[in-house]
Structure formats: C-alpha cells, structure tokens
C-alpha positions in Angstrom: 22.2 -1.0 11.2 22.2 -1.4 8.0 20.2 -4.3 7.3 18.6 -5.7 4.7 15.0 -8.2 4.7 13.2 -10.0 1.6 10.1 -11.7 2.0 8.0 -13.5 -0.2 5.1 -14.5 -0.1 5.5 -14.5 3.5 2.2 -14.4 5.8 2.3 -12.6 9.0 0.1 -12.4 11.8 -0.8 -11.8 15.5 2.7 -9.6 16.3 1.8 -7.4 19.1 5.1 -4.5 19.9 4.5 -3.9 23.9 5.3 -0.7 24.8 7.2 -0.5 22.0 6.9 0.0 18.3 6.5 -1.7 14.6 3.7 -4.8 15.5 5.3 -6.7 12.2 8.8 -5.7 11.6 10.5 -2.5 12.5 13.5 -1.0 10.6 15.7 1.7 11.3 19.4 2.9 11.1 19.9 2.1 7.6 17.9 -0.9 7.0 16.5 -2.4 3.5 13.3 -4.2 3.2 11.7 -6.0 0.4 8.3 -7.5 0.9 6.9 -8.8 -2.3 3.2 -11.0 -2.5 2.9 -10.9 1.1 -0.2 -10.2 4.6 1.0 -8.9 7.7 -2.6 -9.4 9.5 -3.7 -8.5 13.3 -0.5 -7.0 14.4 -0.6 -4.4 16.8 1.9 -1.9 18.9 0.2 -1.2 22.0 1.2 1.2 24.9 0.6 1.3 28.5 2.4 4.0 30.0 2.1 7.3 30.3 4.8 8.9 28.2 5.7 5.8 25.4 3.8 6.5 22.5 2.8 3.7 19.6 3.4 3.6 16.6 3.6 1.1 13.1 0.8 -1.2 14.1 2.7 -3.0 11.0 5.4 -1.1 10.3 7.9 1.1 12.2 10.6 2.6 9.7 13.2 5.0 10.7 16.6 6.6 10.2 16.8 6.3 6.5 15.5 3.1 5.9 13.1 1.9 2.8 10.6 -0.6 2.6 9.3 -2.0 -0.6 6.7 -3.4 -0.5 4.5 -4.9 -3.6 0.9 -6.8 -4.4 1.0 -6.5 -0.8 -1.6 -7.1 1.4 -1.5 -5.3 5.4 -4.9 -5.8 7.5 -6.1 -5.0 10.7 -2.8 -3.9 12.5 -3.4 -0.7 15.1 -1.5 1.3 17.5 -3.2 2.2 20.9 -2.2 3.8 24.5 -4.1 4.1 27.0 -1.4 5.9 29.1 -2.2 10.5 29.6 0.9 11.8 27.7 0.9 8.8 25.1 -0.1 9.9 21.6 -1.1 6.6 18.9 0.5 7.6 15.8 0.5 5.0 12.4 -2.2 2.7 13.3 -0.5 0.4 9.7 3.1 2.0 9.1 4.5 5.1 11.0 7.5 6.7 8.4 9.8 9.0 11.0 13.5 10.7 10.4 14.0 10.7 6.7 12.1 7.1 6.1 11.1 5.8 2.6 8.4 3.5 1.9 7.3 3.0 -1.5 3.8 0.6 -1.8 2.6 -0.3 -4.9 -0.9 -2.6 -5.0 -1.2 -3.1 -1.7 -4.2 -2.8 0.2 -4.8 -0.7 3.5 -7.7 -1.9 5.8 -9.4 -1.7 8.6 -6.3 -0.2 10.0 -6.7 2.3 13.4 -5.5 4.2 15.7 -7.3 4.8 19.5 -5.7 7.3 22.1 -8.1 6.2 25.4 -6.8 9.1 26.8 -4.7 11.8 24.4 -4.1 11.8 20.4 -4.4 10.1 17.8 -3.1 10.4 13.6 -3.0 8.5 10.8 -4.3 4.6 10.4 -2.8 3.6 7.3 0.1 5.6 8.2 1.5 8.5 9.5 5.3 10.3 7.4 7.2 12.9 9.8 10.8 14.0 10.0 11.4 14.3 5.8 9.7 10.5 5.4 8.6 10.4 1.9 6.0 7.4 0.5 5.1 7.2 -2.8 1.4 4.7 -3.3 0.8 3.1 -6.0 -2.2 1.6 -8.2 -3.0 1.1 -4.0 -6.6 1.5 -1.7 -7.0 2.4 1.5 -10.6 0.7 3.0 -12.0 0.8 6.6 -9.6 3.7 8.6 -10.7 4.0 11.5 -9.2 6.5 14.2 -10.2 7.5 17.5 -8.8 9.7 20.1 -9.9 11.0 23.5 -8.4 14.6 22.7 -7.7 15.7 18.9 -7.4 13.6 15.7 -4.9 14.3 12.8 -5.6 12.6 9.4 -8.5 9.8 10.2 -6.5 7.4 7.0 -3.2 9.8 6.8 -0.9 12.7 8.5 1.8 14.2 6.7 3.7 16.5 9.2 7.2 17.3 9.8 8.0 18.3 6.1 7.3 14.7 5.0 6.1 14.2 2.1 3.3 11.6 0.3 2.8 10.8 -3.8 -0.1 9.1 -4.0 -1.4 7.6 -7.8 -4.1 5.8 -8.8 -5.3 5.2 -4.9 -8.6 4.6 -3.8 -9.6 5.8 0.0 -12.7 4.6 1.1 -15.0 4.2 3.9 -12.6 6.5 7.1 -14.2 7.3 10.2 -12.9 9.2 12.1 -13.6 10.6 16.1 -12.6 12.6 18.5 -14.5 13.0 21.6 -12.7 15.7 23.3 -11.7 18.9 21.4 -11.5 18.6 16.8 -10.8 16.5 14.0 -8.3 17.7 11.7 -9.2 16.4 8.2 -11.4 13.5 8.4 -9.6 10.9 5.8 -6.0 12.9 5.3 -3.8 15.3 6.6 -1.2 17.7 6.0 0.7 20.4 8.3 3.4 22.1 9.4 3.9 24.5 6.8 4.9 22.5 4.0 2.9 23.0 0.5 4.9 19.9 -1.1 3.8 17.6 1.6 0.9 16.0 -0.8 1.1 15.4 -4.3 -2.6 13.7 -6.0 -2.5 12.5 -9.2 
C-alpha cells in the first residue's frame, strides 16, 4: 500500500496473470506508478475459473492509485476468460475504485478482450467506480473485442460514474463482435446515467 514505481525506457513483455489481474503491472491501495518511454508487449490477464474476471492485460490500477504514462507503447495486451460467469474487462488497462490514469503520447495497439462464455468490455481500457482517464495526443489502433454474450465498448468503456477526457486522439480499426446478444458502442461506450462520463476536445 502507498508504494511508488518509476520506470524509464524499460521493455516489459510476456507477463501473464493467471486467474488474476494486471498482466504486467498491478497498482492498488494508494500506489503511484510513472512510466516514461516504456514498452509493454504481449501481456495478459487470463481466467479459467467460472466466477473470476480477467482485467487489465497490461495494467490494473485501483484503490485511489495513480498511473502516469508518457511516450509509451502498449502492444498486444489481452484480458481473456473461459468460465461461464467470468467477464473480460479492460484488455490493456483497467481503472477501478477512484483510480487516475494519465497518458500522453501513448500508443495502444492490438489490445483485445475475449470472453468465451460471458461478456467483455473495452479492448483498450475500462474505467469504473469513480475512476478517471486523461488520454492526450495519443492513439488506439486495432482494438478487438469478442464475447459469447454481449460487448460493451469495443475500444473503451466508462461506467459506474467514471470520467474520460480525450484530447487530440485517434481511434482506428476497432472490431467488435457479440456472438449471442448485443454490441453497445462498437468503439466507445459510456453507461450508468453519468452524462459527464466522456469528454473530447
């Protein structure tokens, strides 16, 4: 709790959180992380359990923690579930419980969420529970969301009173598939009656 991590020009790859969250980095309980000029590639949160979600293939931030990324690349991160009651959330980043995530000149590419038997949301990120993301001068490319039931936000999803501020952003080549039910927001989705959930400039 209350830890700090600062990484500069570091390459992290092939981290896997099995039946857990945060494939590369987990920040919780008032922690702070700062990444500058870093690459996170081929990381995953994977769950085989029936009732355990997969969240934050590259980065999981929760419990009033802060994450700041500058000049970084997040490539080919995924959250995947195979259990009947398990959702896949935030293929690349998951912010939960008053998290603050700030990204400047960041590329999120080939992020994915996949739920074999349940629901999925946000191949690039999911923000929930009064969390905020500030995404500036950045881009999301080739986001891929697939679920047996429904998909909420192919690239990004914001709910439970979360806030997203996107400025000078590109979102390209998003693919969203829900096999049995519905897609809500092929690219971006905001729900839970919060009209301030997404702001773009």
